[in-house]
N, C-alpha and C positions, 0 to 999 in steps of 0.2 A: 708419604711413600718414599723410602730411602733406596738409593741404589745399593745393590748387593755388595759392591766393592767399597762402600763408604763406611769409614770407621764410626762406630756408635758415639764415641766421645766427640768426634769432629762434627757429626750430625747434630748432637746436642748443642754444641757451641754455636753452630750456624743458626739453628732455629731460635736460640736465645737472642742472638743479635737481630734476627729478622723481627722477632716479637717486640723487642725493646726499642728498636731504632727505625724500623721500616713498616710502621703501621699502615702507611699509605701505599705499601708495595715497593719491591725492589725492581728497578727497571733494568732488564737484561741488556747486554751489549752496550752498556754505558760506562765509559772509563771513569766518569765522575762518581757513579754509584759504587763501582769496584773500589775506588780510592777511599770513599767514605766508609765502606764496609771494612776495609783493612785497618782504617784508623780506629773504628770501634772495636775490632778484634784485638788490636794492640793495647787499647785501654783496658780491655777485659783480660789481657795477658793470655790470649789464645794463640797457640803456636800453629798457625795455619801456613803450611808450606806448599802451596799450590800455585800454579800459574794462573793468570787471569782467566784463561779459557776453562781450566779445570775448576776454578773457584765458581765461575758462573754456572757450570754444569752441576756442581754440588749444591749450590743455592737453589737451583731449579728443582733438583731432586728432593730437597727438604721442605719445599712449600707447594703451594697451589699456583700453577701458571695460568694467568688470565690476561689477555689483551696486552701482551708485551711486558707484563710485570709478574713478579713472584710474591705471593702473600703467605704469611704464616697463619694457618688455621689450626687451632689447638685440638688435641684429641678430645677434650671435653666438649667442644663445640660440635665436632663431627659426631660424637656419640649422641649428643642431644638431638641433632638433626635426624639421625637414623631412628632413635627411639620414638621421636614425635611422629615421624611418617609411618613407621611400622604399627604404632598404636592406632593411627588413623585408619589404615587399611584393615587392621584387625577388627575394627568396628563395622566393617562391611562396605566402606567407601571404595569407589572404583577409580577416581582420578583426582589429581591435584594440579592446579594451575600455579605456575611459578610466581606469577604476579601476586596472587592472593596469599600464598604461603609466605612470601617475602614481606608483604605489607603487614601481615598479622604477627610476624615474628621479627620485624625489622630491628628492634632495639638490640636484642642479643646477637642477631646475625651480624649486624654492622659492627658491633663492639668486638665480634669475633673475627673481624677482617673479611667478612663476606660482603662486598661493597655493592652488589647489585643482584637482581634476579637472574641476569644472564650468567653471572659467576656461579650462582647457586645451581643453575642448570648444569654447568661443567662439573661441579663437585658431585651432584646427585647422580649424573650419568656414570661416573666412575665408582661411586659407592654402591649403587643399586642397579647394577647392569642388567639384572634379570627382568626388570620392569620395562614397560614400553615407553619410550621417550619421543616427544615431538618438540617443535620449537616453542610451544606455549604451555604444554601440560605433559604430565607423565602419569602412569598408573598401571593397574593390573588388568585393565580391560582393553580389548582390541575392537576395531571397527570405527564407523563414522562417529565423530564426536557428538553430533546431535542425537544419534541413537543411544550413545553411552549416557549422555546427560539426561535423556528421557528416562532411562532405567534408574539413574541416580535419584531423580526427582520422585519417581513412583516408589522407590525403595524407602525413602524417608517420609512419604506422605502420611502414612498411618491410616487411621479409620475416619478421619475428618472428611466431611463433604466438601468443605471450602478451606483453602489456604491462601495467604497473602504472599507477596514478594518477600516481605520481611521474615515471615515464618520459614520460608524455604532457604533464604540466605543464612538464617541462624542455624538451620540443620545441615547446610552444606557450606561450611566456612571457607573452604579452599576452592570454591567455584565463584567466579565473578558474577555479581548481580546482573550485569548486562547479558551474560551468557544464559543465565536462568530465564530472564525475560524473553530472550530470543527463542529459546527452546519452547517455552510456553506458547509463544505466538506461532511458531513454525509447525509444531506437531498438532494435528487436528484432534487428537484425543483429549487435549486440554481445552476446557470450556471456560471462556471469559464470563465472569458473573457481574462484577462492578468494582469500582474503586481499587484497582490493582489486586483483585481477588479472583481466584480460579477454582474450578472443579475439574474432575477427570471422569470420563465416561464410565470407568470401572467403579466409580463411587455413586453413580446415579441409578436410582431404582426405576426401571420400566419393566413391567411384567409382560409375559408372553402374550397374554390376551390383549393388552394395550398395544403391543407392537404389531400384532396381526391386524388389528382394526385400522391402525394408521397405514400399514402397507396396502390394505385393500382399498381404502378411501383414496389414497394417492394413485394407485393403479387405475381406478375407475375414472378419476378426474383427468388424469394425463391421457387416457384413451379418448375421452370425450373432448377435452379442451386443449390438450397438449401440455398443460401445466396445472399446478395447484399452489396457492399461497400457503405458506407454513402456518399462518394465523388461522386458516380454515380447518386445520387438523384438530382432532379432539385431544386436549392436553390437560383438562381440568383435574382428572384423577392423578395424573403424573405430577402436577403441581402440588397436590395435597401431600403425597408422600415424599416430596422433595421441596418442602416449603421454604427452605433457606435460599433456594435458587431464584434469581431474577427471571422475568419473562423472556428476555433475550437468551439467557442461558438455557431455559427450558426448550425454546425453539431450536437452538443449536444442538442440544442433546438429542432431541427427537430425530433431527436429521442424521446426525452421525451414528446413532445407535440403530435406528430403524431403516434408514433409506439410503445411506451413502454408498452402498454397494452397487445400486442400480440407477441412482439419480444424482443429478448435480443441483447446486443451489447458488443462485445469484440474488443478493438482497434477501427478500422473503419468498422468492419464487423457486419452486422445486420443479424440475423437468427431467425427462429421461436422458441418460448418458448417450452421447452421440448425436443428440438433437440440438439444434440451435434455438436460442431463446428469442422468441418473437416479442420484443419489448413493445412494439406498436399495438399488437393485439391485446397485450396485458393492459396498456394504458387506455385503449378503447373500452375494454370491459370496465375499467375503473371509472371512466368518465360517464358511463351510463348510470352510475350510482350517485353522482355528485348533485348536490342541491345548489351550492355556491362555493367558489374558491378563488384564491388569487393565483396568478401565474406562478409565483414563487412557490406556493403550496403544491401546485401541480408538479413542478420540477422536483420538489422535495419528496413527493410521493413516488415519482418515477425512480429516484435514487433508492428510496426505501424498499420498493418492490423489486427492482431489477438490479440494484447495486451500481447503476451508472446513471449519468445524465446526458441526454442528447436533446437539446432544446427543440429541435424540429419534431421529435416524437411527441412530446407533450403538446406542442402547438397543433400538430395534425390531428391528434386524438381529440383535443378540445374543440377544434374546428368542426369535426364530424358529428359530435354529440352534444355540444354546448353552444351557447351564444356568448360571444366575447363583447361585453358591453363597454369596455374601455381597455386601455393597454394592460391594466393590472388585474382585471376581473372577468371571470367566466361564471355564467349562471345557467340553470336548467331552463328549458323552453318555457315552462310555466310562468316565468318571471317577465316574459316579453309578450306583448299582444300585437303582433304584426298585422297590418292590413295590406295584403299583397296587391290588390288592385290599385289602391290609392298610392302605395309606395312605388310601384312600378311606373305609375303615371308621373310621379315626382322625379324619378330617375330619367324618364324620357325627356323631360324638359332640359336636361343637361346633354344627353347623348344626341337627341334630335335625329338628324339624318345619317349619323355615323353608325357603324356596327360595334364600336367599342370606345371606351374612354378610360384613361388611367384613374385609379381610385383617388389619387391626390388632387384631381381636377374638381372634386366636389368640395367646395369651400363653405357653402352655407346650406342650412337644412330647414329654413323657414317654411318651405312648401311641403315638407315631409309630415305625414300624419302622426299623431301621438301614438306611441307604442308602449308606454309605461316606463321607458328608459330615455335618457337624453341621447339624441342622435349624434354620432361622431363617425369617423372613418372606420373604426374597428367594428362598430355595430352595423354599419352599412356593408362591410365585407361579409360579416356573418349572415346578414339577410340574403345577400346575393349568392352565397355558397349553398344555402339550404332552403330558402323560403320563396324566392322570387319565381313567378310564373314565366317571366319573359327573359330574365337575365341570369347569367352565371358569372362566377369569379374565377380568374386564373392568375397564376404567378409562377415564375421559374422555381421558386423555393418559398416555403412558408417562412414568414418573417414578422417582426413587430415594428416595421418601418413604414407600414401602409403602402408597400410596393406591390403592384399588381394591377390588374385591369378588369373592369366590369364589361362584359361582352354579351351581345344579344345571343340567345340560344339558337337563333336561326343562322348565325354566322358559323361557317364551316372552317374558317382559317385556324391553323395551329398557332400556338403562342409565338413561335419564331416568325411565322408569316405575318402576324399582327405587328410585331416589332419592326420587321422589314418594311411593312406598309407605312408605318408611322415615320420611319426614317426617310423613306422615299418621298412622302408628302412634305416633309420638313424643308427640303432643299439644302440641307446642311452639307458641308464638304465631307466626302467619304474617306476620312482618316480614322485610324483605330481609336485614338484618344477622343476625337470629336464625337464619333458615334457612341462610344462608351459613355462619355459624360452626358450626352443627350438622353440616352435610355435611362441613366441613373437620375438625372435632374428631373425628367418628366414623370418619373415614378413607375416606369415599366420594369425596372430591375432594382433589387435591394442593394446591389453593390456594383461598382464600376469595374468591368473586366474586359481587357483587350482581347482575350481569346474568343469570347462570344462575339465581339464586334466583327471579327474576320468572317464568321459565318453569315452574319447579318449583311455585311457589305456585299458579299457575293450575291445574295438575294436581291438587294436593292439595285445593283447594277442591271440585273435582268428586268426588274420592274420599271426602272426609268427608261430603259431602252424600249420597252413595250409601250410606254406612254408617250414617247417622243414622236 
């Protein structure tokens, strides 16, 4: 781009010197660079009769200015850039990312003195001003980049049911692979299949009859139970005419195509929009069906079904409908043969004249009757929770640390009152840390917390005053 007042011969001489001697750019406002330029001009017998300021302005007008330097970019290179981009957009593409365009054409761009993608941005915005330019990409499309990329991906998808990252990257050479991946993950219409392979809901066949059946079953179950598991929906025929899809892809496709307008999904659970997901009820229903499982499997099932893990939910559901025979294992009731009368008698030998006793106080089980499983604190807790005729079990929070107390059903004290009673009888000093450590060490609580100690201390003071 030459200044109107610049002589064509002079412009030619300047560009020739820039091209031959300043391939790394001419730094403006540098007396040294001006001196070098005049020396090269003299060697080339160029009659440049301009002041330093005028010469600097002329050099700037004859090249491309970028970050304090002037570079000579030939007409041939400019033409090649324009031709390459116009051809790309003519094929239907919507956007080009500078980073990808530069990376894939770096050899001839760098040789043409375009030294970075940022410089490319400057040149392109001057050459193709009618296009839409941002800091990272330019193109003929407007709007959110994620929406534009979604259109781009769908435009090149073709008739295939499944495409991989590599397939899409090959078809969209000037879009970074990471942006393609991000769009596939962000936009719900794209369905993950496996091994970096995706489908799109527009490519998946679900007939109206199948859709109506799924909607009706979902509505019925959500009305009755509040939710339905996606695995309980009829999908066999859908799998048949979409046989390339994996089972997770089928499940997600069913949800997005048939149910996403009125329902939400967490994990495998579908429930009405606007309603909260009752993970505890879901795990209770699941535990009713279990024959035997580990605690880890129970947690995995919770995550699979609800999309989240809350240890207390799995423990509470397991405690209500299963027997915990050790720290790691839950079994159905049929695997344990409790003898309540004899077991309660064995417990009474420990509790004797008291109304309660921490679970951890039971150290031996030689007097306990055979029940088909080896007695331990976990099994004893399960027994007192659901099977004992005389005792109950309570704890501030469900846990795997055997923290909690076996209490006579005839005892009317709350758990806080029981802890206060235990502290009052212990004669310990009523300091936060002392009381907190006592309740933790004796097994009344699963963790030592000073906040709870303050409440207990207030109750203990009243109890001790009443007993004095």
